[in-house]
N, C-alpha and C positions, 0 to 999 in steps of 0.2 A: 412433499414439496422440495425440489432441488434448487441449488444455487442459481442455475441458469434461468429458471422460471421465476424465482423469487426476486432477482435483481430489478427487473422492470417495475414490479410492484413497489419495491423500496424507493425507486427513483420517483415514481408517480406520487407517492404519499409524502416523501420526506425532503425532496430536493427543490431548490429554486435556482433560476438562471443566474449565472455570474459572468460578466463580460470578460473577465481575465481568466478564470479557471474553467469556464464552461458551465459549472454548477457548483453548488455547495449545499450543505444542510440548511434548511430553513431555520432562522434564529428562534431561540426560545421554545424549542419542541419539548414536549413531554407526552409521549404516546407509546402504547404497548402494541407490538407487532406480532401477529400470529406466526407461529413457527413450529416445525416438527419437534423442537426441543421443549415445547410448552409455552412458547411466547417469550418475548424479551422487551425490556423497557429501553426506549431511546430518548435521551435528553440532550439538548444542544445548548450551547451558550449564545450570547448575543452576537458573536462573530460567525456563527454557523458551523460549529464543529462539535462533535460528540465528546464534549469535555465538561465535567462538572465544575471546573474552574474557569473563571473569566480571564481573558487575555489582557492583563493589566500591565502598564509600563514597568512598575516595580514589582519584584517578587515578594511573596508573602511569607516565605520561609528562608532558611539560610541558603538553600540550594534550589535551583529550578532547572528541570530537564525538559527539552522540547523533543517530542516524538513525531515522526512523519511516516506516512505509509498509506496503504489502501484499505480495503474492507477488513483485512485481517488485523489491522491496527485500529480502525474505527470500531470494529467489533460486531460485524454482522452475525446475527444469531445469538448474541450474548448481551445481557443487560449492562448498562453503565454500572460500574463498581466491580465487575467480575472479569474485566479485560486485562490483558497483560500489562498495559500501562498503569492500571489501578494497582495490580500486584506489585509492580515496580515501585510505585510511590509508597506502598505499605512497607516494602523491604528496605528502603533507603531512609535513614534517620533525617528528620528536619528537612525534607525535600518535597517539593511539589512538582508534579508532572503535568505538562500541557500536551494533550493529545490532539494533534492536527490531522489525524487520519481522515481520508476522504474515500468513501466506498466507490469502487469502479475506476479509480484514477490510475494514471500511469506515473512513473517516476518523474516525467516532465512536469505534470501538474503539481506534484508534491514539491518539486524544486521551486516552482513559482510561488507556492504558499510560503515556503521558507523566505524567499526574497521579499515577499510582501510584509512579513511580520518581524523578521530578525533584527532589522535596524531600529525597531521601535520599542523593544522590550529587553529587560535584563534576563540573562540565563547563564548557566554554568556548563552545560553539556548538551550535545545533540545526538539523538539516535535516528539514523536513516534506515528505516526498515524496508527492504527491497524484496517484495514478493517476486520470485523468479519469473512468474508469468508476465510481469510488467514489461519484459523485453518485447512482447507482442503489442502491448497497449501503446507504447511510446510512438509507434509508427502510424497509429490511427489518427484520422482527422475527425471522426465521429464514432458514436456507438449506438447500437439499437436498443430502444427501450419501449415503453408504452405510455400514452398520455392518460389523463384522468378518466377518459371514457374507455380505456382499454385498447385503443387503436395503436398500431405500430408507428413509432416516430424515430427519427434520427436526432441524437443529441450531439451537436458539434463540440469539439474540444480544441484547445491550442496544441501546437506541436512544434518541435524543433527540427530544422534541417541542418545537416552536417556538410560543410564544404570540404574541398579536397585538402585544405590545410587544417582540418579538424576544428574549424570555428563553428559555433552554434548560432543560428539565426531563428528567432522566435517568429512563428507564423500563426495566422488565424485569429489574431486579436485586433479589435474586440471580437469576442466569440459571438456568432449569431445565435438567435433564439432557436430552440428545437423546431423541427419541421416534420410534416407528415411523410412517412416513408413511402416510396413508390414500390408497390408490390411487384412490379415488373423488373426491378433492378436488383441484381444479386447483391448480397452483403459483401463488404470489403474482404479481400483475401483471395478472390478468384475461384476457379474450379477446384484447385487442390484443397482449399479451405472448405469448400462445399462438400467434397467427397469425405474429407476428414471428419467433418461435422456429422455427416450421415452415418458413417461407421460408428462414431461415438454414440449416437442416439440408438442405433440398432443394438449395440452391446449393452447400453443402459436398460433397454426394455427386457433383457434377459435376467436382470437382477444384479445387485451389487457384487455378489460373490462370483458370478460368471464373468462379469466385466473385469474384475480384478485378476481373475485367473487368465483371461484372454490377454490382458496387458502383459502379465508376467511371461506367458508362454511365447508371445510374439516379440518380446523385448521392446515393447512400446516405449517410444521416447516422446514425452509430451511437449518438449521444448527443444527441437533440433537446432534452433538458432545458436545454441551454446557450443556446437561442435567445433566451430572454427573461429579463431581470433579475428578473421577477416570478414565474418558475417556482418552485413550492413546494420542489422538490428542490434547486434552486440556492440558494434563500434559506436552507434548512437547512444546506447545505454552507458557505455564506458565514458563517452564524452560528457554526458550530463552529470554523471557522478564526479568526474574529475573537476568540472567547473564548479559544482556545488561545494566540494570539500576545499577547493582553492579559496573560497570566500569565507570559510569558517575562521573564527578568532578564538574559539574555545575547543576543548577536547571533544571528540566525537567518535562514533563507531558506526560502521555500516553493518547492519544485521541482515543477513541473507535468510529470507523466509522461504522454506521449501513448500512445494505442492505435495499433496498426500502421497503421490506415487513414489516420491523419494523417501518419505518417512516409512512407508510400508514396504519399500524395496521391491516394488513391481517394475521399477525403472532405475537405471543407474544415474547417480548424482555426480559422477566423476567429471563430466564436461563442465557442469556448472561450477564445481569446485575449482577446476583448473582456470577457468576464465576469471573468477573473482580473486583467486590467489595471485594471478598475474597482475590484476589491477592493484592489489594491495602492495605489490612491490614497487609501484610507480607513484604512490601517494603517501601522505603522512598520517592517514587515518587507518586504523586497523579494520580488518574485515572479520566478522564473526559468523560462523556457519551454525545456525540454530539446529540444523538437521542432526548434528552430533549429539545434542542433548536429548533428542527425541528417539533416535534409532537404538539407543542403549536399552530401551525397555522391551519386554517380550512382545511378540506379535499381537497377542490378544489385548495388551494394554495400548499398543500403538493404534489399534483400530478404534479405540475410544477417544482418540484425539480429534476426530471429525464426527459430524452427525451421520445418521443413517444414509440420508440422501444429500443433504447440504454438505459441501466439502469444506466449509469454514471450520475454524477451531472451535471446539467445545470449551466450556468453562475449565475443564481439567487441563486441556492443552494450554489455555491462556495462563493458568497457574504455573505450569512447567516453564513456559517461555518467559514469564515475568520473573521467576526465580533465577533462571539462567542469566537473563539480562542484568539483573541486580548485581550479580557477581562481576559483570563486565563494566557496568557503569560506575559502581562505587569507587574504583580506583581513579576514574576520570575526574570525579568531583574533587579529588585531592591533587590532581596532576597539574592544574592550571588555574589562572584567575577567571573570575566570571566576567561576562560582558556587561558593563555598566553603561546604560543608554545615555546617562547624563555626562559621561566622560568621553563620549564619541564626538568626532568632529561634526560640525553642522551639516556638511555635505552628506554624511552617512545617516544621521538621525533624522534628516528631513525627508527621507523617502516616504511618499504618500502611502498610507494604509488603505488600499483599494476597498471600496464598499463600506467604509466606516464614516 
């Protein structure tokens, strides 16, 4: 079972519609999901996030860290308790970590989650985990999944549009309900995306080793959007992150999460690094490249960081990422004051917590 075919099943079984985000995990889940890794346990809190802790206004330990991201953060393929956010909590003394990861989401949806909750709760630091692939998701207005009967559907999502003066405008809210896909309409991305997808599938049928070799020999670049600072998708990603960090009142880090091609060095990471390093020079929040902690291991060890077919992090990868982030986040907790919701002005603390 690979990540591409597993994602629709996850959505069908675990998600519920949300008019702001498009969807979120159903509240109060406790279900075991079949998986090539032997199956994994998914538990969600009452707010619909894969977090063993409830989102309470007051923190329950000395420190509280908020973590945002997509399926690599939510932990597709891995049980609650073995994800990098869980490792992070274990490594930081007297600290609770709230995992706001949402599988399949873009950085745009993750920013909306932050906006929804940040004004209502105490916290001391923020980790914005950006899977590099999110650069493609941010421009989408919907994604393809399956309904409970296994039929193809489109799941709408909110999105931001960027004006000539770099202003962001939120579009598509309230987000419509999922709808049945028209089999006669090609997926978003046009003919180039279709050709790219076909080649990807053909290589996949030849087996993982052949696919990886083909990518290395052809210098395959999974995310060409990072090649130019003027690429529209990068400019949108950059604008979302700049807006996000401009609203932060506590220390934070942008953790750049690589896809496996960069970890296994079948593709060059230099363009991704260049874009995020340029961003770091224009904001007050540090950028941390997790790829540096992963590529230091031998090739045979790096292959153990993803499953045989599913490209998500294995428990071993989550352990390495959690340990790496702990060294980055620990200094942040001593660098600045926490955000006390009771000390905030009424205009900020009165933001409605959507869906509660």
